[in-house]
C-alpha positions as CSV (number, residue, x, y, z in Angstrom):
1,M,50.8,122.6,-83.9
2,G,53.0,125.3,-85.5
3,E,52.6,129.0,-84.7
4,K,49.8,130.7,-86.5
5,T,50.4,133.8,-88.6
6,I,47.9,136.5,-87.7
7,F,47.0,139.1,-90.2
8,V,45.5,142.4,-88.8
9,N,43.1,144.4,-90.8
10,S,45.1,147.6,-91.5
11,H,41.9,149.7,-91.5
12,D,41.1,148.7,-88.0
13,V,44.6,149.4,-86.8
14,F,44.8,152.9,-88.4
15,C,41.4,153.8,-86.9
16,D,42.4,152.7,-83.4
17,A,42.9,155.6,-81.1
18,E,45.5,153.8,-78.9
19,Y,47.5,152.8,-81.9
20,S,47.5,156.4,-83.2
21,T,48.7,157.8,-79.9
22,W,51.4,155.1,-79.7
23,L,52.5,155.9,-83.3
24,E,52.7,159.6,-82.6
25,S,54.8,159.0,-79.5
26,L,57.2,156.9,-81.7
27,K,57.4,159.6,-84.3
28,Q,58.1,162.3,-81.7
29,S,60.8,160.2,-80.0
30,Y,62.5,159.6,-83.4
31,R,62.5,163.3,-84.2
32,T,64.0,164.0,-80.7
33,A,66.6,161.3,-81.4
34,Q,67.4,162.9,-84.8
35,I,67.8,166.4,-83.2
36,N,70.0,165.0,-80.3
37,A,72.2,163.1,-82.8
38,A,72.6,166.2,-84.9
39,L,73.5,168.3,-81.9
40,K,76.0,165.7,-80.7
41,T,77.5,165.5,-84.1
42,N,77.9,169.3,-84.3
43,F,79.3,169.4,-80.8
44,E,81.9,166.7,-81.4
45,K,82.9,168.3,-84.8
46,L,83.4,171.7,-83.2
47,K,85.4,170.2,-80.3
48,W,87.7,168.7,-82.9
49,Y,87.9,172.0,-84.8
50,W,88.8,173.7,-81.5
51,N,91.6,171.2,-80.8
52,M,92.8,171.5,-84.4
53,G,93.1,175.2,-84.0
54,G,94.9,174.7,-80.7
55,N,97.4,172.4,-82.4
56,L,98.2,174.9,-85.1
57,V,98.7,177.6,-82.5
58,N,100.8,175.6,-80.0
59,K,103.0,173.7,-82.4
60,K,103.7,176.9,-84.3
61,A,103.3,174.8,-87.4
62,E,104.3,177.4,-89.9
63,E,107.6,178.1,-88.1
64,R,108.4,174.5,-87.8
65,W,107.4,173.1,-91.2
66,G,107.1,176.2,-93.4
67,N,104.3,178.5,-94.7
68,G,102.6,175.7,-96.7
69,V,102.1,173.3,-93.8
70,V,98.4,174.1,-93.3
71,E,97.7,173.4,-97.0
72,Q,99.7,170.2,-96.7
73,V,97.8,169.1,-93.6
74,S,94.6,169.8,-95.4
75,L,95.6,167.6,-98.4
76,D,96.7,164.8,-96.1
77,L,93.5,164.8,-94.1
78,Q,91.3,164.9,-97.1
79,A,93.2,162.0,-98.7
80,E,92.6,160.0,-95.5
81,F,89.0,161.1,-95.1
82,P,87.7,161.8,-98.7
83,N,84.1,161.9,-97.7
84,S,84.5,164.4,-94.9
85,K,83.7,168.1,-95.3
86,G,85.4,170.9,-93.4
87,L,89.0,169.9,-94.0
88,S,89.9,172.5,-96.5
89,A,92.9,174.7,-95.9
90,D,90.6,177.8,-95.5
91,N,88.7,176.0,-92.8
92,L,91.8,175.0,-91.0
93,W,92.9,178.6,-91.0
94,A,89.5,179.5,-89.6
95,M,89.9,177.0,-86.8
96,K,93.1,178.7,-85.8
97,R,91.5,182.1,-85.8
98,W,88.6,180.8,-83.8
99,Y,90.8,179.3,-81.1
100,S,93.0,182.3,-81.0
101,F,90.1,184.7,-80.7
102,Y,88.9,183.1,-77.4
103,V,92.2,182.1,-75.9
104,E,93.6,185.6,-76.1
105,K,90.6,186.9,-74.2
106,I,90.4,184.1,-71.7
107,K,93.9,185.0,-70.5
108,D,92.8,188.6,-69.8
109,E,92.4,189.0,-66.0
110,K,89.9,191.8,-66.5
111,L,87.4,189.3,-68.1
112,V,87.1,186.8,-65.3
113,R,83.4,187.2,-65.1
114,S,82.9,186.7,-68.8
115,V,85.3,183.6,-68.8
116,Q,83.1,182.1,-66.0
117,E,80.1,182.7,-68.2
118,L,81.7,181.1,-71.2
119,Y,82.7,178.0,-69.3
120,N,79.9,178.0,-66.7
121,S,82.8,177.3,-64.3
122,D,85.6,179.0,-62.4
123,C,88.4,177.0,-63.9
124,Q,89.6,175.9,-67.4
125,V,91.7,172.8,-68.0
126,T,94.7,172.8,-70.3
127,V,95.6,169.5,-71.9
128,D,98.9,169.3,-73.8
129,G,99.0,173.1,-74.0
130,I,95.5,173.3,-75.5
131,V,92.9,175.2,-73.5
132,Q,89.7,173.3,-72.7
133,F,86.9,173.6,-75.3
134,P,84.1,175.9,-74.0
135,E,81.0,173.8,-74.4
136,L,78.9,176.9,-75.0
137,L,80.5,177.2,-78.5
138,G,79.4,173.7,-79.4
139,L,75.7,174.7,-79.1
140,I,75.6,176.8,-82.2
141,P,76.7,175.8,-85.8
142,W,80.2,176.4,-87.2
143,G,79.1,179.2,-89.6
144,H,77.5,181.1,-86.7
145,N,80.7,180.8,-84.7
146,L,82.7,182.2,-87.6
147,D,80.4,185.2,-88.1
148,I,80.6,186.0,-84.4
149,I,84.4,186.2,-84.2
150,R,84.5,188.1,-87.5
151,L,82.0,190.8,-86.4
152,T,82.6,191.1,-82.7
153,A,85.5,192.6,-80.8
154,S,85.1,191.6,-77.1
155,L,84.3,188.4,-75.2
156,P,81.1,189.7,-73.5
157,E,79.8,190.7,-77.0
158,A,80.6,187.3,-78.5
159,I,78.9,185.5,-75.5
160,F,75.9,187.8,-75.9
161,Y,75.4,186.7,-79.6
162,I,76.0,183.0,-78.8
163,K,73.4,183.0,-76.1
164,K,70.9,185.0,-78.2
165,T,71.4,182.5,-81.0
166,I,70.6,179.6,-78.6
167,Q,67.7,181.3,-76.9
168,E,66.0,182.7,-80.0
169,G,67.0,179.9,-82.5
170,W,68.5,182.4,-84.9
171,K,69.3,181.2,-88.4
172,R,72.7,182.4,-89.7
173,T,71.1,185.1,-91.9
174,V,69.2,186.5,-88.8
175,L,72.4,186.4,-86.7
176,Q,74.3,188.3,-89.4
177,R,71.6,191.0,-89.6
178,Y,71.8,191.5,-85.8
179,L,75.6,191.6,-85.8
180,E,75.6,194.2,-88.6
181,A,72.9,196.2,-86.8
182,R,75.1,196.2,-83.6
183,L,72.4,194.7,-81.4
184,Y,74.8,194.2,-78.5
185,E,75.5,198.0,-78.3
186,K,71.7,198.7,-78.3
187,Q,70.7,195.8,-76.0
188,N,70.4,197.9,-72.8
189,G,66.7,198.4,-73.6
190,T,64.4,201.3,-73.7
191,I,64.4,204.4,-71.6
192,N,61.7,203.3,-69.1
193,N,60.3,203.3,-65.6
194,F,60.0,199.5,-65.4
195,K,62.1,199.2,-62.2
196,E,59.9,201.7,-60.4
197,Q,56.5,200.4,-61.6
198,L,56.9,196.6,-61.8
199,P,58.0,193.8,-59.5
200,V,61.7,193.1,-59.7
201,K,61.5,189.8,-61.7
202,Q,59.0,191.2,-64.2
203,A,61.0,194.4,-64.6
204,E,64.1,192.4,-65.5
205,L,62.2,190.4,-68.0
206,V,60.6,193.4,-69.6
207,Q,64.0,195.1,-69.8
208,E,65.4,192.0,-71.4
209,I,62.8,191.8,-74.2
210,T,62.8,195.5,-75.1
211,K,65.5,197.4,-77.1
212,E,66.8,200.9,-77.3
213,N,66.4,200.9,-81.1
214,Y,64.4,198.8,-83.6
215,D,65.7,198.1,-87.1
216,F,62.9,198.6,-89.7
217,G,65.1,197.9,-92.6
218,F,62.5,195.5,-94.0
219,V,60.1,198.4,-94.6
220,E,60.0,200.6,-97.7
221,L,58.1,203.9,-97.6
222,P,57.9,207.2,-99.4
223,A,60.1,210.0,-98.0
224,D,57.0,211.8,-96.6
225,Y,55.5,208.8,-95.0
226,S,53.1,209.2,-92.1
227,E,52.4,207.1,-88.9
228,H,49.5,205.5,-90.7
229,N,51.8,204.4,-93.6
230,L,54.3,203.0,-91.1
231,E,51.6,201.0,-89.3
232,I,50.3,199.5,-92.5
233,A,53.9,198.6,-93.6
234,L,54.6,196.9,-90.3
235,E,51.4,195.0,-90.4
236,N,52.1,193.9,-94.0
237,H,55.5,192.6,-92.8
238,I,54.2,191.4,-89.4
239,S,56.4,188.3,-89.4
240,R,59.6,190.4,-89.8
241,F,58.3,192.9,-87.2
242,L,57.7,190.1,-84.7
243,M,61.2,188.8,-85.4
244,E,62.5,192.3,-84.7
245,L,60.5,192.6,-81.5
246,G,61.8,189.2,-80.3
247,N,60.4,185.9,-79.1
248,G,57.1,185.8,-77.2
249,F,55.2,188.6,-78.9
250,A,51.7,187.6,-80.2
251,F,50.1,190.2,-82.6
252,L,46.5,191.0,-81.6
253,G,45.8,193.7,-84.2
254,R,46.4,197.2,-85.6
255,Q,44.1,200.1,-84.7
256,K,42.6,198.0,-82.0
257,E,39.4,199.6,-80.8
258,I,38.6,200.2,-77.1
259,I,35.5,202.1,-75.9
260,V,36.0,204.6,-73.1
261,D,32.9,206.4,-71.8
262,G,31.2,205.7,-75.1
263,V,34.0,207.1,-77.2
264,S,35.9,204.9,-79.6
265,R,39.7,205.0,-79.2
266,R,42.2,203.1,-81.3
267,I,45.5,201.6,-80.2
268,D,48.2,201.7,-83.0
269,M,49.2,198.0,-82.4
270,L,48.3,195.6,-79.6
271,F,50.4,192.6,-78.6
272,Y,50.3,189.9,-75.9
273,H,53.6,188.6,-74.5
274,V,53.4,184.9,-73.7
275,R,56.4,184.9,-71.3
276,L,55.4,188.0,-69.4
277,H,51.7,187.1,-69.5
278,C,50.7,190.7,-70.2
279,Y,49.3,192.9,-72.9
280,I,51.8,195.3,-74.6
281,V,50.5,198.5,-76.1
282,V,52.7,199.8,-78.9
283,E,52.3,203.4,-80.2
284,L,54.2,204.4,-83.3
285,K,55.3,207.9,-84.1
286,A,57.0,208.9,-87.3
287,V,58.4,212.0,-85.6
288,R,60.7,212.9,-82.7
289,F,59.4,212.2,-79.2
290,E,57.1,214.9,-77.7
291,P,56.1,214.9,-74.0
292,E,52.4,214.6,-74.8
293,F,53.0,211.2,-76.4
294,A,53.7,209.7,-72.9
295,G,50.3,210.9,-71.6
296,K,48.5,209.3,-74.5
297,L,50.4,206.0,-74.0
298,N,49.6,206.1,-70.3
299,F,45.9,206.5,-71.1
300,Y,45.9,203.4,-73.4
301,V,47.8,201.3,-70.8
302,N,45.3,202.2,-68.1
303,A,42.4,201.5,-70.4
304,V,43.7,198.1,-71.4
305,N,44.2,197.2,-67.7
306,D,40.6,198.1,-67.0
307,I,38.9,196.7,-70.1
308,L,41.0,193.8,-71.4
309,K,43.3,192.6,-68.6
310,G,42.2,189.5,-66.8
311,K,42.9,188.3,-63.3
312,Q,45.6,186.0,-64.6
313,D,47.4,188.7,-66.6
314,N,50.3,190.9,-65.3
315,P,50.2,194.7,-65.6
316,T,50.0,196.0,-69.1
317,I,53.2,197.4,-70.6
318,G,53.3,200.5,-72.9
319,L,56.0,200.9,-75.6
320,L,56.3,204.0,-77.7
321,I,58.5,203.7,-80.8
322,C,59.4,207.0,-82.4
323,S,62.0,208.3,-85.0
324,D,64.1,210.1,-82.4
325,M,64.1,211.3,-78.8
326,K,65.9,213.4,-76.2
327,Q,66.5,211.4,-73.1
328,T,65.9,214.2,-70.6
329,E,62.5,215.0,-72.2
330,V,61.5,211.3,-71.9
331,R,62.5,211.0,-68.3
332,Y,60.7,214.2,-67.3
333,S,57.6,212.8,-69.0
334,F,57.7,209.7,-66.8
335,K,57.5,211.6,-63.6
336,G,54.1,211.3,-62.0
337,L,53.1,208.3,-64.1
338,S,52.3,205.0,-62.4
339,T,52.1,202.8,-65.5
340,P,55.1,200.9,-66.8
341,I,56.1,202.4,-70.1
342,G,59.2,202.6,-72.2
343,V,60.3,204.7,-75.2
344,A,62.5,203.5,-78.0
345,T,63.5,204.6,-81.5
346,Y,63.6,203.0,-84.9
347,D,65.7,203.5,-88.0
348,N,66.7,202.1,-91.4
349,V,63.3,202.6,-93.1
350,R,64.1,202.3,-96.8
351,I,62.9,205.3,-98.8
352,A,61.1,204.3,-102.0
353,E,62.5,205.7,-105.2
354,I,60.1,208.0,-107.0
355,E,59.6,206.6,-110.5
356,K,60.6,209.0,-113.2
357,E,57.7,210.1,-115.2
358,L,59.8,211.3,-118.2
359,P,58.8,209.5,-121.4
360,S,61.1,207.0,-123.0
361,V,63.0,207.7,-126.3
362,E,60.5,205.5,-128.1
363,E,57.6,207.4,-126.7
364,L,59.2,210.7,-127.7
365,Q,59.8,209.5,-131.2
366,Q,56.2,208.4,-131.5
367,R,54.9,211.8,-130.2
368,I,57.1,213.6,-132.8
369,K,55.7,211.4,-135.6
370,Q,52.2,212.2,-134.4
371,L,52.9,215.9,-134.4
372,E,54.6,215.8,-137.8
373,S,51.5,213.9,-139.1
374,Q,49.2,216.5,-137.7
375,L,51.1,219.4,-139.1
376,G,51.3,217.7,-142.5
377,E,47.5,217.4,-142.5
378,K,47.1,221.1,-141.9
C-alpha cells in the first residue's frame, strides 16, 4: 500500500496549546536570527569601512595618484558593485576620517587605559600597516559612529557615547541630542551623599544613573512658570522625561499622596527603579536650591521607607532637581542626614511666546468702518 496523505483540521491545530507554544518559539528564534544577521552584517560592513580608511591613510593615495583618486576609487567600486550602498566618495572620505580619528589617539601613550577599554585587550595587532579594527565600533551603526567622531574631541569621550548607545539602545536622533547637550561633561552625577549612605555597589549604580544636569528642552512653559506648571509639563511629556532620566525608571505618579500621622503629604513625582530595586522620590523646584529643600526631601524619603518600601526593596533614594545651586550650600545641607539624597539642576526649558493681542489690519479696517457708520447715523 502507498503512503497515505493525512489532512489535519486547521482549527484543531491552531487551538492546540502545545502547537501554539512551539510556534511562538519558532517565531522568537527567527526574530533572534534576523537580529543576529543584521548585527553581523553591520559588523562586517564597518570592519571593511575601517580597513578602507586604513588603506587610504597608509597608501597616501592622494599623494600617489592625485587629488581625484578617492572619487575614482568610488566610481570603480560602484561600477563593480552597483547594488551596494555606502561606496560614494563622501563616504570613503568619512572612512578615512573615522580611521584617522581613532588611530591618532590610540598612539597616544597617555591614553593606555582608554585604548584597553576600546579593544578590551592590552594589545592591538597591525596587519599590512593597518591597525586592528576595534570590535566595539562594530556594535553601533555607521551613522552613530560618524556623529561621535564629529562631535567629540577625546577617546574617553567617544568610548563613553559608544557604550551608552549600546547600553541604552539610543537611536541616532537621541545620540545627537546627548552629544549636543554635552552629556559626557555632565556625567559625573549629582552632588550627593550616596557613598556615605549606601552599600558600595548600590552607591556606584545610583551614581551611574543620575546626572548633574537634566535637559528639559522638550518642555515649553511661560516665563513665570511655577513648580506646579513644571510638574504638569513633565507628566504630559513623561516618555521624554523618562528618556532623559535614563533606563530603568518606572513612573508611579505625580503628587503621590502619603499619610503621615493623619496628615496628607504629596510627593512631586515618585518612581521605582527596576535595576536598583528601590523607590526614587523626585522633588522639583523652579528656583535655586535652598537648604530647607534637603530637609523636606529627607522627610519624604523616610516616609516612603516606612510606608511603601517592602522587604525586597533597597533603601529609597531622594533626588531634588532645581533650576540652580551652590555646591557648598548643598554639601552643608547633607551633614547630619542619614538618607541617600542627591541634588541636580535642569535647564533648556523653552519659554512660550506670548501671543500678540494687537488686532490685525483687517480687524482695524472693520472697526473703522463701524465707527464711521455709527458717526454717520448720528
